[in-house]
C-alpha beads as a LAMMPS data file, in Angstrom:
LAMMPS data file: protein, C-alpha beads

293 atoms
292 bonds

1 atom types
1 bond types

-500.0 500.0 xlo xhi
-500.0 500.0 ylo yhi
-500.0 500.0 zlo zhi

Masses

1 110.0

Atoms # bond

1 1 1 -198.542 -178.950 204.456
2 1 1 -199.049 -180.600 201.067
3 1 1 -201.116 -183.554 199.966
4 1 1 -200.599 -185.263 196.924
5 1 1 -203.112 -187.144 196.730
6 1 1 -205.302 -189.459 194.029
7 1 1 -208.479 -189.301 192.402
8 1 1 -210.747 -189.513 189.826
9 1 1 -212.059 -186.350 187.794
10 1 1 -214.205 -185.450 184.482
11 1 1 -213.838 -181.432 184.742
12 1 1 -210.151 -180.510 184.705
13 1 1 -209.727 -180.262 180.999
14 1 1 -212.876 -178.451 179.093
15 1 1 -213.330 -181.371 177.194
16 1 1 -215.070 -183.407 180.003
17 1 1 -213.342 -186.670 179.449
18 1 1 -212.398 -188.832 183.265
19 1 1 -209.402 -189.593 184.177
20 1 1 -208.115 -191.157 187.659
21 1 1 -204.973 -188.648 188.837
22 1 1 -202.198 -190.445 190.426
23 1 1 -200.705 -187.582 191.665
24 1 1 -202.867 -184.582 192.474
25 1 1 -203.377 -181.649 194.890
26 1 1 -203.705 -177.905 195.029
27 1 1 -201.329 -174.926 196.427
28 1 1 -202.838 -171.490 197.680
29 1 1 -199.377 -170.048 198.027
30 1 1 -195.958 -170.629 197.090
31 1 1 -194.189 -172.037 200.127
32 1 1 -197.382 -174.375 199.145
33 1 1 -196.138 -174.584 195.143
34 1 1 -192.043 -174.618 196.545
35 1 1 -192.994 -177.914 198.559
36 1 1 -194.774 -179.483 195.796
37 1 1 -191.812 -179.409 193.548
38 1 1 -189.837 -180.584 196.064
39 1 1 -191.555 -183.784 196.561
40 1 1 -192.063 -183.830 192.829
41 1 1 -188.412 -183.924 192.314
42 1 1 -187.828 -186.290 195.296
43 1 1 -190.238 -188.733 193.189
44 1 1 -188.979 -187.869 189.199
45 1 1 -192.462 -186.761 188.646
46 1 1 -193.281 -184.544 186.084
47 1 1 -195.062 -181.316 187.194
48 1 1 -197.864 -179.381 185.217
49 1 1 -199.766 -176.255 186.688
50 1 1 -203.355 -176.687 185.721
51 1 1 -205.287 -173.194 185.581
52 1 1 -208.688 -173.384 184.345
53 1 1 -208.210 -176.624 181.870
54 1 1 -209.727 -174.964 178.718
55 1 1 -206.567 -175.830 176.959
56 1 1 -205.558 -179.414 178.082
57 1 1 -205.793 -182.524 177.093
58 1 1 -204.912 -185.692 179.150
59 1 1 -203.793 -188.320 176.940
60 1 1 -204.533 -191.510 179.259
61 1 1 -206.791 -193.120 181.555
62 1 1 -203.770 -192.602 183.980
63 1 1 -202.203 -189.435 184.613
64 1 1 -198.873 -190.242 186.461
65 1 1 -197.430 -186.741 186.202
66 1 1 -198.040 -184.290 189.428
67 1 1 -201.372 -182.222 188.516
68 1 1 -201.498 -178.974 190.806
69 1 1 -204.141 -176.818 191.058
70 1 1 -203.331 -172.994 190.967
71 1 1 -205.598 -171.956 193.985
72 1 1 -203.554 -168.545 194.079
73 1 1 -205.405 -165.492 195.541
74 1 1 -207.445 -163.863 192.665
75 1 1 -206.911 -159.785 193.126
76 1 1 -205.597 -157.081 190.418
77 1 1 -204.439 -153.740 191.802
78 1 1 -204.378 -150.549 190.076
79 1 1 -201.127 -148.904 188.561
80 1 1 -200.469 -145.343 187.995
81 1 1 -200.688 -144.872 184.222
82 1 1 -203.563 -146.872 182.872
83 1 1 -202.170 -150.574 184.194
84 1 1 -203.034 -152.515 186.730
85 1 1 -201.609 -155.642 187.958
86 1 1 -203.003 -158.854 187.787
87 1 1 -202.479 -162.091 190.113
88 1 1 -202.029 -165.613 188.034
89 1 1 -205.325 -166.859 189.192
90 1 1 -207.605 -163.345 188.156
91 1 1 -210.307 -164.664 185.047
92 1 1 -209.544 -162.764 181.976
93 1 1 -213.316 -161.720 182.490
94 1 1 -212.573 -159.704 186.000
95 1 1 -210.037 -157.932 183.236
96 1 1 -211.820 -157.466 180.906
97 1 1 -215.102 -156.153 182.741
98 1 1 -212.780 -153.411 184.497
99 1 1 -211.151 -152.673 181.234
100 1 1 -214.800 -151.985 179.446
101 1 1 -215.343 -149.711 182.391
102 1 1 -213.033 -147.540 182.129
103 1 1 -213.003 -147.440 178.276
104 1 1 -209.234 -149.103 177.607
105 1 1 -209.012 -150.802 174.909
106 1 1 -208.050 -154.598 175.313
107 1 1 -207.815 -158.464 174.518
108 1 1 -211.346 -157.958 174.197
109 1 1 -211.090 -160.932 171.455
110 1 1 -210.975 -163.444 174.956
111 1 1 -214.340 -162.539 176.394
112 1 1 -215.559 -165.823 174.646
113 1 1 -212.411 -167.859 176.654
114 1 1 -212.768 -169.478 180.072
115 1 1 -209.457 -168.215 181.156
116 1 1 -207.571 -167.098 183.791
117 1 1 -204.062 -164.372 183.281
118 1 1 -201.863 -167.198 184.194
119 1 1 -203.429 -169.354 181.531
120 1 1 -203.602 -166.911 179.013
121 1 1 -199.990 -165.501 179.253
122 1 1 -198.639 -168.788 179.613
123 1 1 -200.180 -170.183 176.086
124 1 1 -199.545 -166.557 174.458
125 1 1 -203.483 -166.176 174.030
126 1 1 -204.479 -164.201 171.088
127 1 1 -207.559 -163.440 168.314
128 1 1 -204.286 -165.080 165.788
129 1 1 -205.292 -162.017 163.458
130 1 1 -205.403 -158.440 163.957
131 1 1 -208.273 -157.219 165.846
132 1 1 -212.065 -158.885 163.801
133 1 1 -214.208 -156.698 162.923
134 1 1 -217.161 -156.993 165.560
135 1 1 -215.287 -155.592 168.106
136 1 1 -212.861 -153.333 166.230
137 1 1 -216.396 -151.814 165.159
138 1 1 -216.695 -150.819 169.121
139 1 1 -213.479 -148.945 170.138
140 1 1 -212.573 -145.478 168.798
141 1 1 -209.332 -146.116 167.387
142 1 1 -210.140 -149.120 166.274
143 1 1 -207.254 -152.073 167.790
144 1 1 -205.911 -152.776 164.411
145 1 1 -202.144 -154.453 165.317
146 1 1 -203.426 -156.308 168.788
147 1 1 -203.495 -160.120 168.390
148 1 1 -202.481 -161.351 171.519
149 1 1 -202.717 -160.436 175.464
150 1 1 -199.033 -160.181 175.012
151 1 1 -199.218 -156.418 173.234
152 1 1 -200.731 -155.147 176.776
153 1 1 -198.105 -156.862 179.317
154 1 1 -194.886 -154.835 180.559
155 1 1 -193.972 -157.388 182.903
156 1 1 -194.241 -160.807 184.346
157 1 1 -193.513 -162.148 187.087
158 1 1 -193.014 -165.798 188.145
159 1 1 -190.619 -168.347 190.628
160 1 1 -188.865 -170.595 188.977
161 1 1 -188.643 -173.940 190.321
162 1 1 -185.017 -174.460 189.302
163 1 1 -182.703 -171.758 191.218
164 1 1 -185.424 -171.217 193.752
165 1 1 -185.955 -167.381 192.691
166 1 1 -188.751 -164.947 191.817
167 1 1 -187.898 -163.270 188.550
168 1 1 -189.494 -160.284 186.391
169 1 1 -189.499 -160.417 182.455
170 1 1 -190.167 -158.337 180.283
171 1 1 -193.245 -159.449 177.394
172 1 1 -190.052 -160.400 174.601
173 1 1 -188.016 -162.106 177.268
174 1 1 -191.511 -164.675 177.386
175 1 1 -192.749 -165.327 173.820
176 1 1 -191.188 -167.870 172.277
177 1 1 -193.384 -168.434 169.584
178 1 1 -197.293 -168.075 167.936
179 1 1 -198.940 -169.450 170.904
180 1 1 -196.104 -171.051 173.180
181 1 1 -194.093 -168.869 176.355
182 1 1 -191.813 -170.286 178.179
183 1 1 -194.135 -171.105 180.286
184 1 1 -196.046 -173.168 178.284
185 1 1 -196.519 -176.606 178.847
186 1 1 -195.379 -178.996 181.773
187 1 1 -192.860 -177.570 183.735
188 1 1 -192.533 -175.651 186.617
189 1 1 -192.057 -172.079 186.521
190 1 1 -195.234 -170.400 188.107
191 1 1 -196.180 -167.334 186.978
192 1 1 -197.610 -165.069 189.956
193 1 1 -198.502 -162.190 188.123
194 1 1 -198.174 -159.736 185.302
195 1 1 -198.185 -155.862 185.233
196 1 1 -200.729 -154.878 182.226
197 1 1 -201.145 -151.403 180.268
198 1 1 -203.939 -150.244 177.723
199 1 1 -204.686 -147.353 176.218
200 1 1 -207.687 -144.771 176.814
201 1 1 -209.973 -144.593 174.301
202 1 1 -213.594 -144.253 173.580
203 1 1 -216.038 -146.900 173.222
204 1 1 -218.783 -147.118 171.075
205 1 1 -221.180 -150.699 172.142
206 1 1 -220.561 -153.291 173.881
207 1 1 -217.117 -155.486 172.770
208 1 1 -217.065 -158.220 175.675
209 1 1 -221.153 -158.485 174.565
210 1 1 -220.210 -158.744 171.151
211 1 1 -217.204 -160.767 171.014
212 1 1 -220.212 -163.278 172.994
213 1 1 -222.361 -162.961 169.822
214 1 1 -219.938 -163.959 167.927
215 1 1 -219.188 -166.996 169.701
216 1 1 -222.911 -168.001 169.758
217 1 1 -222.820 -167.631 166.255
218 1 1 -220.135 -168.549 164.569
219 1 1 -218.840 -171.134 167.003
220 1 1 -219.667 -175.129 168.375
221 1 1 -220.732 -175.221 171.580
222 1 1 -222.929 -178.311 171.018
223 1 1 -220.033 -180.538 173.428
224 1 1 -217.336 -179.599 175.300
225 1 1 -214.153 -178.732 173.638
226 1 1 -210.922 -177.134 174.100
227 1 1 -210.976 -174.195 171.051
228 1 1 -208.165 -174.910 168.866
229 1 1 -206.801 -177.810 168.546
230 1 1 -203.584 -177.579 166.351
231 1 1 -201.504 -173.912 165.323
232 1 1 -200.902 -172.098 162.449
233 1 1 -200.460 -174.293 159.501
234 1 1 -203.369 -176.480 159.718
235 1 1 -205.248 -178.088 156.455
236 1 1 -207.274 -180.317 155.574
237 1 1 -210.020 -178.155 156.446
238 1 1 -211.949 -180.540 154.216
239 1 1 -212.212 -183.205 158.004
240 1 1 -214.341 -181.064 159.178
241 1 1 -217.131 -183.965 160.615
242 1 1 -214.516 -186.669 160.874
243 1 1 -215.351 -188.304 163.435
244 1 1 -214.469 -191.243 166.022
245 1 1 -217.015 -192.912 168.354
246 1 1 -218.477 -190.246 170.641
247 1 1 -215.291 -187.475 169.662
248 1 1 -215.455 -185.719 166.302
249 1 1 -214.084 -182.204 164.522
250 1 1 -216.483 -179.796 164.537
251 1 1 -218.339 -179.629 160.935
252 1 1 -219.240 -175.665 162.042
253 1 1 -216.006 -174.682 163.495
254 1 1 -212.620 -175.875 162.131
255 1 1 -209.963 -176.899 163.949
256 1 1 -211.599 -177.698 167.083
257 1 1 -212.547 -181.288 169.023
258 1 1 -215.946 -181.108 170.413
259 1 1 -216.815 -184.291 172.553
260 1 1 -218.896 -186.633 173.691
261 1 1 -217.378 -189.662 175.014
262 1 1 -215.663 -189.841 178.412
263 1 1 -212.494 -191.120 177.710
264 1 1 -209.495 -189.071 175.503
265 1 1 -208.557 -191.931 173.109
266 1 1 -210.993 -190.644 171.290
267 1 1 -209.717 -187.386 170.981
268 1 1 -205.875 -188.825 170.865
269 1 1 -206.724 -190.938 167.593
270 1 1 -208.028 -188.107 165.602
271 1 1 -204.988 -186.091 166.778
272 1 1 -202.932 -188.038 165.395
273 1 1 -205.150 -188.985 161.775
274 1 1 -204.707 -185.241 161.377
275 1 1 -201.057 -185.384 162.184
276 1 1 -200.312 -188.828 159.846
277 1 1 -202.398 -186.610 157.251
278 1 1 -200.342 -183.901 157.301
279 1 1 -197.238 -185.664 156.962
280 1 1 -198.341 -188.018 153.818
281 1 1 -199.117 -184.112 152.201
282 1 1 -195.297 -182.755 153.236
283 1 1 -197.079 -180.481 155.997
284 1 1 -196.814 -180.527 159.943
285 1 1 -199.596 -180.225 161.949
286 1 1 -198.598 -178.618 165.481
287 1 1 -200.805 -179.354 168.597
288 1 1 -201.587 -176.504 169.842
289 1 1 -204.004 -178.401 173.203
290 1 1 -201.353 -178.795 176.398
291 1 1 -200.931 -182.628 176.341
292 1 1 -200.563 -183.769 179.906
293 1 1 -200.218 -187.704 180.426

Bonds

1 1 1 2
2 1 2 3
3 1 3 4
4 1 4 5
5 1 5 6
6 1 6 7
7 1 7 8
8 1 8 9
9 1 9 10
10 1 10 11
11 1 11 12
12 1 12 13
13 1 13 14
14 1 14 15
15 1 15 16
16 1 16 17
17 1 17 18
18 1 18 19
19 1 19 20
20 1 20 21
21 1 21 22
22 1 22 23
23 1 23 24
24 1 24 25
25 1 25 26
26 1 26 27
27 1 27 28
28 1 28 29
29 1 29 30
30 1 30 31
31 1 31 32
32 1 32 33
33 1 33 34
34 1 34 35
35 1 35 36
36 1 36 37
37 1 37 38
38 1 38 39
39 1 39 40
40 1 40 41
41 1 41 42
42 1 42 43
43 1 43 44
44 1 44 45
45 1 45 46
46 1 46 47
47 1 47 48
48 1 48 49
49 1 49 50
50 1 50 51
51 1 51 52
52 1 52 53
53 1 53 54
54 1 54 55
55 1 55 56
56 1 56 57
57 1 57 58
58 1 58 59
59 1 59 60
60 1 60 61
61 1 61 62
62 1 62 63
63 1 63 64
64 1 64 65
65 1 65 66
66 1 66 67
67 1 67 68
68 1 68 69
69 1 69 70
70 1 70 71
71 1 71 72
72 1 72 73
73 1 73 74
74 1 74 75
75 1 75 76
76 1 76 77
77 1 77 78
78 1 78 79
79 1 79 80
80 1 80 81
81 1 81 82
82 1 82 83
83 1 83 84
84 1 84 85
85 1 85 86
86 1 86 87
87 1 87 88
88 1 88 89
89 1 89 90
90 1 90 91
91 1 91 92
92 1 92 93
93 1 93 94
94 1 94 95
95 1 95 96
96 1 96 97
97 1 97 98
98 1 98 99
99 1 99 100
100 1 100 101
101 1 101 102
102 1 102 103
103 1 103 104
104 1 104 105
105 1 105 106
106 1 106 107
107 1 107 108
108 1 108 109
109 1 109 110
110 1 110 111
111 1 111 112
112 1 112 113
113 1 113 114
114 1 114 115
115 1 115 116
116 1 116 117
117 1 117 118
118 1 118 119
119 1 119 120
120 1 120 121
121 1 121 122
122 1 122 123
123 1 123 124
124 1 124 125
125 1 125 126
126 1 126 127
127 1 127 128
128 1 128 129
129 1 129 130
130 1 130 131
131 1 131 132
132 1 132 133
133 1 133 134
134 1 134 135
135 1 135 136
136 1 136 137
137 1 137 138
138 1 138 139
139 1 139 140
140 1 140 141
141 1 141 142
142 1 142 143
143 1 143 144
144 1 144 145
145 1 145 146
146 1 146 147
147 1 147 148
148 1 148 149
149 1 149 150
150 1 150 151
151 1 151 152
152 1 152 153
153 1 153 154
154 1 154 155
155 1 155 156
156 1 156 157
157 1 157 158
158 1 158 159
159 1 159 160
160 1 160 161
161 1 161 162
162 1 162 163
163 1 163 164
164 1 164 165
165 1 165 166
166 1 166 167
167 1 167 168
168 1 168 169
169 1 169 170
170 1 170 171
171 1 171 172
172 1 172 173
173 1 173 174
174 1 174 175
175 1 175 176
176 1 176 177
177 1 177 178
178 1 178 179
179 1 179 180
180 1 180 181
181 1 181 182
182 1 182 183
183 1 183 184
184 1 184 185
185 1 185 186
186 1 186 187
187 1 187 188
188 1 188 189
189 1 189 190
190 1 190 191
191 1 191 192
192 1 192 193
193 1 193 194
194 1 194 195
195 1 195 196
196 1 196 197
197 1 197 198
198 1 198 199
199 1 199 200
200 1 200 201
201 1 201 202
202 1 202 203
203 1 203 204
204 1 204 205
205 1 205 206
206 1 206 207
207 1 207 208
208 1 208 209
209 1 209 210
210 1 210 211
211 1 211 212
212 1 212 213
213 1 213 214
214 1 214 215
215 1 215 216
216 1 216 217
217 1 217 218
218 1 218 219
219 1 219 220
220 1 220 221
221 1 221 222
222 1 222 223
223 1 223 224
224 1 224 225
225 1 225 226
226 1 226 227
227 1 227 228
228 1 228 229
229 1 229 230
230 1 230 231
231 1 231 232
232 1 232 233
233 1 233 234
234 1 234 235
235 1 235 236
236 1 236 237
237 1 237 238
238 1 238 239
239 1 239 240
240 1 240 241
241 1 241 242
242 1 242 243
243 1 243 244
244 1 244 245
245 1 245 246
246 1 246 247
247 1 247 248
248 1 248 249
249 1 249 250
250 1 250 251
251 1 251 252
252 1 252 253
253 1 253 254
254 1 254 255
255 1 255 256
256 1 256 257
257 1 257 258
258 1 258 259
259 1 259 260
260 1 260 261
261 1 261 262
262 1 262 263
263 1 263 264
264 1 264 265
265 1 265 266
266 1 266 267
267 1 267 268
268 1 268 269
269 1 269 270
270 1 270 271
271 1 271 272
272 1 272 273
273 1 273 274
274 1 274 275
275 1 275 276
276 1 276 277
277 1 277 278
278 1 278 279
279 1 279 280
280 1 280 281
281 1 281 282
282 1 282 283
283 1 283 284
284 1 284 285
285 1 285 286
286 1 286 287
287 1 287 288
288 1 288 289
289 1 289 290
290 1 290 291
291 1 291 292
292 1 292 293
């Protein structure tokens, strides 16, 4: 049995903006999700699968997309060969704690990101560089060459609402670009789980603690934010601090917007301004946030 309802909430995005969600639901098993997809098709509604909301921008006061909160049970199974199968709702932090305790190389650069496995897979989350020095120094050998979660992915299993089937694909079939996969954005493919494989290494120190320390020192946590706003190609760092109302580009962390407003209008305005400035200078700024209306 599904329950499509209207709610007012400010906790579905890490920007902490307040919105009226005209179509909202939660699912805890695949059968429920399938029912929601059928409802969306009958009511001509776009579907957005919400994980933790750490990279989500709701662009209007009233959200008309069917926003579905992923409440699938969180678990991972230990497999032979330094592998695990993690459900999409498993927290990245839980996987990293397991890897650290077992001396595995892993995506420790995501330790400061409040994401789920499904959300990280959908966005091809990573560091954008070949292993930060503050993490590499803890690992023997260093993790040079690892830059996204998919460096540790063997397969992804998902439900495809288009043909009502469950599919398992390799990582090369999932990735479509920088910070982009076939699961990115508003669409109806639901990631169920992934098989992750890790290399055995020696660990000196704690890479999880090192990442969190680095984040506190160099990233701006003074107000709600969703991390990077634009993908690679974002220029104009001289616009750090650019402000609209209670919202501004961080003066501490390039490419971050920190928000103190209940409305997302100011965030959308800043994004629009920067895209326009890039266009004037013959550049293209591609938004990394998932925009939902």
